[in-house]
C-alpha positions in Angstrom: 26.3 61.8 -7.6 27.6 60.5 -4.3 24.9 57.8 -4.0 26.1 55.9 -7.1 29.3 54.6 -5.5 27.4 53.5 -2.4 24.8 51.7 -4.5 27.6 50.0 -6.5 29.3 49.0 -3.3 26.0 47.5 -2.0 25.5 45.5 -5.2 29.1 44.2 -5.1 28.8 43.4 -1.4 25.5 41.5 -2.0 27.1 39.6 -4.8 30.1 38.7 -2.7 28.0 37.6 0.2 26.3 34.9 -2.0 29.6 33.5 -3.3 30.4 31.2 -0.3 26.8 29.9 -0.4 27.0 29.2 -4.1 30.4 27.6 -3.6 29.0 25.4 -0.8 26.2 24.3 -3.0 28.6 23.4 -5.8 30.9 21.5 -3.5 28.2 19.4 -1.8 27.8 16.0 -3.3 24.5 15.4 -5.1 21.8 13.8 -2.9 21.3 10.1 -3.8 17.9 9.1 -5.1 15.9 7.3 -2.5 16.5 3.8 -3.9 14.3 2.4 -1.1 11.3 4.0 -2.7 11.6 2.3 -6.0 12.0 -1.4 -6.5 14.0 -2.5 -9.5 13.4 -6.2 -9.1 10.1 -7.9 -8.5 9.5 -8.9 -4.9 8.1 -12.1 -3.6 4.4 -12.0 -3.0 1.3 -10.9 -5.0 0.0 -7.5 -6.1 -3.2 -6.3 -4.4 -4.9 -6.3 -7.8 -4.3 -10.1 -8.0 -5.6 -10.8 -4.5 -8.8 -8.7 -4.6 -11.3 -10.7 -6.5 -9.6 -14.0 -5.8 -11.7 -16.9 -4.6 -11.0 -18.2 -1.1 -11.2 -21.9 -0.3 -11.6 -24.0 2.8 -9.2 -26.7 3.7 -11.7 -29.1 2.2 -11.3 -27.4 -1.2 -14.8 -25.8 -1.0 -15.0 -22.2 -2.2 -16.1 -20.2 0.8 -16.0 -16.6 -0.6 -13.9 -14.1 -2.5 -11.6 -11.2 -1.4 -13.3 -7.9 -1.8 -10.9 -5.6 0.0 -7.7 -5.4 2.1 -7.3 -3.7 5.5 -3.8 -2.1 5.8 -2.0 -1.1 8.9 -0.3 2.3 9.1 3.0 0.6 8.3 1.6 -0.9 5.1 1.3 -4.5 6.3 -2.0 -6.3 5.6 -4.0 -6.7 8.8 -7.0 -8.5 7.3 -8.7 -9.6 4.1 -12.3 -8.7 3.7 -14.2 -11.6 2.2 -17.6 -11.6 0.6 -19.4 -14.8 1.6 -22.8 -16.1 0.7 -25.2 -14.3 -1.6 -25.5 -14.6 -5.3 -24.0 -12.1 -7.8 -23.5 -9.6 -4.9 -27.1 -9.9 -3.6 -27.2 -11.0 0.0 -23.5 -11.0 0.3 -22.1 -10.7 3.9 -18.6 -9.2 4.4 -16.3 -10.7 6.9 -12.8 -9.5 7.9 -10.4 -12.4 8.3 -7.0 -11.7 9.9 -4.2 -12.0 7.4 -2.3 -14.6 9.4 -5.3 -16.9 9.1 -5.1 -16.9 5.3 -2.6 -19.1 3.6 -1.3 -17.8 0.2 -0.4 -20.7 -2.1 0.6 -20.5 -5.8 -2.4 -20.7 -8.0 -3.1 -20.7 -11.8 -1.8 -18.0 -14.1 0.1 -16.1 -11.4 -2.8 -15.7 -9.1 -2.8 -16.7 -5.4 -4.8 -19.6 -4.1 -6.1 -18.5 -0.8 -7.0 -21.0 1.9 -8.6 -20.4 5.3 -9.2 -22.9 8.1 -12.9 -22.0 8.2 -16.0 -23.5 6.6 -18.6 -21.6 4.6 -21.0 -21.9 7.6 -18.4 -20.6 10.0 -17.8 -17.6 7.8 -21.6 -17.0 7.5 -21.8 -17.0 11.3 -18.8 -14.7 11.8 -19.4 -11.1 12.8 -20.2 -8.9 9.8 -17.7 -6.3 8.6 -19.2 -2.9 7.7 -17.6 -1.8 4.4 -19.4 1.6 4.6 -17.9 2.6 8.0 -16.3 6.0 7.7 -13.3 5.1 9.9 -12.1 2.5 7.4 
């Protein structure tokens, strides 16, 4: 049986060939967990779930609408807040996208933000409508 020693040599050679690779894996330090992906401490700001549904006020303290959605940029920053203005119980509501820098976030009751815009209810009603059903958004 001359093939047995050759087969044994092949198995031994294959086993030896993997030893340096296994040793290299054992010697390499463990990869650190991506700490940047998980926040251990609360960050300043508000959760989206607290912002969506929040009333929006004018500088004259008049409620001018409510936040119905957020528009995010590719890097995760908020580009605009979509407000529902006018209407009653959702009927006749017009949606308007207001640039995020135009909205002031102030501390409000029970941990919710108090959102203020420098626009009147009439100015928001006259602003261009935002299409919530557009496929590109």
